[in-house]
C-alpha positions in Angstrom: 27.5 -4.6 -7.0 24.3 -3.1 -5.5 22.2 0.3 -6.1 20.2 2.5 -3.8 16.7 2.2 -6.2 16.2 5.8 -4.7 19.4 8.1 -5.5 21.1 5.8 -8.3 24.2 5.7 -6.2 26.4 2.6 -6.5 27.5 0.6 -3.4 30.5 -1.7 -2.3 29.0 -5.0 -1.9 29.4 -5.3 1.7 26.5 -2.8 2.4 23.2 -3.1 2.4 21.5 0.1 3.1 21.8 3.6 1.2 23.5 6.3 3.9 21.9 8.8 2.0 17.9 7.8 1.9 18.3 4.8 4.3 16.6 2.1 2.3 17.8 -1.0 0.8 20.1 -1.5 -1.9 19.2 -3.6 -4.9 20.9 -5.7 -7.3 20.0 -3.9 -10.6 17.8 -0.7 -11.1 15.0 0.0 -12.7 15.3 0.3 -16.7 15.6 3.4 -17.5 14.4 3.2 -21.6 12.0 5.8 -23.5 10.7 2.7 -24.7 9.7 1.1 -21.4 9.1 4.1 -18.5 8.6 4.3 -15.1 4.9 3.8 -14.8 3.3 4.6 -11.4 1.2 1.1 -9.7 0.6 2.9 -6.2 0.1 6.1 -5.0 1.2 5.9 -0.5 0.2 7.8 1.6 2.8 6.9 4.4 6.4 5.7 3.9 5.7 2.8 5.4 3.5 1.6 2.8 5.4 2.7 -0.1 8.5 0.8 1.1 6.3 -2.4 2.0 4.9 -2.5 -1.3 8.7 -1.9 -3.1 9.9 -4.6 -0.8 7.6 -7.1 -2.1 8.1 -6.4 -5.7 11.7 -6.0 -5.5 11.3 -10.2 -3.6 9.2 -10.7 -6.8 12.2 -10.1 -9.3 10.2 -6.6 -10.5 13.0 -3.6 -10.5 10.9 -1.0 -8.5 11.7 2.2 -6.4 9.8 4.2 -4.6 9.7 8.0 -6.0 9.2 10.8 -2.6 7.7 14.3 -3.5 11.1 15.8 -3.0 12.3 14.3 -5.7 10.2 16.0 -8.3 11.4 19.1 -9.6 9.8 21.8 -11.5 10.8 22.1 -15.2 8.7 23.9 -17.5 5.1 22.8 -17.8 5.7 20.4 -14.7 3.8 21.5 -11.9 5.0 20.1 -8.6 2.3 20.2 -5.4 4.4 21.2 -2.0 1.5 20.6 0.0 1.0 16.9 -0.9 2.9 13.7 1.1 2.0 11.0 -1.5 4.7 9.2 -1.9 4.6 6.4 -5.1 5.9 3.7 -6.2 7.4 3.0 -10.4 7.9 0.1 -12.2 8.8 -0.4 -15.5 5.8 0.2 -17.8 6.3 -3.8 -19.0 6.2 -4.9 -15.7 3.0 -3.2 -14.7 0.3 -5.7 -15.2 2.5 -8.2 -12.7 3.0 -5.7 -10.4 -0.7 -4.7 -9.9 -1.6 -8.3 -9.8 0.7 -8.5 -6.4 0.2 -5.3 -4.8 -3.7 -6.6 -5.1 -3.1 -9.6 -2.9 -4.8 -10.2 0.1 -1.3 -9.2 2.9 -1.0 -12.1 5.3 -2.8 -12.1 8.4 -1.1 -11.9 11.8 -1.9 -15.8 12.6 0.2 -15.9 9.3 2.8 -13.8 9.9 3.3 -15.2 13.5 3.6 -18.9 11.9 5.9 -18.0 9.4 8.0 -16.2 12.3 8.0 -19.2 14.5 9.2 -21.7 11.7 12.1 -19.3 11.3 12.7 -19.2 14.5 12.6 -22.9 14.8 15.5 -23.5 12.0 
């Protein structure tokens, strides 16, 4: 069954997007164990940048999710900066090195994207 990587809701197999978060569903949620806590691999300034990075990681088999500013609740000594529009992409600690390497690769050029699009249209 697919899951929302943000709100962790489970969906029927026929659903592709979370109705609450409007994000693509994933087949499995990132592991949430004390031995392998989620780690920030990208601080994005726009939702599009965060979503593209997350989709890139997911396409390579790395469980990732975007943490939006409203997801953090103030608790005890947890200071929350309400003015920060920052979004972060998190992965399991065991996947940090691979995720950072993938996100560091150069983005495809417009020409490369056009070639891929034309090739897929031809099929």
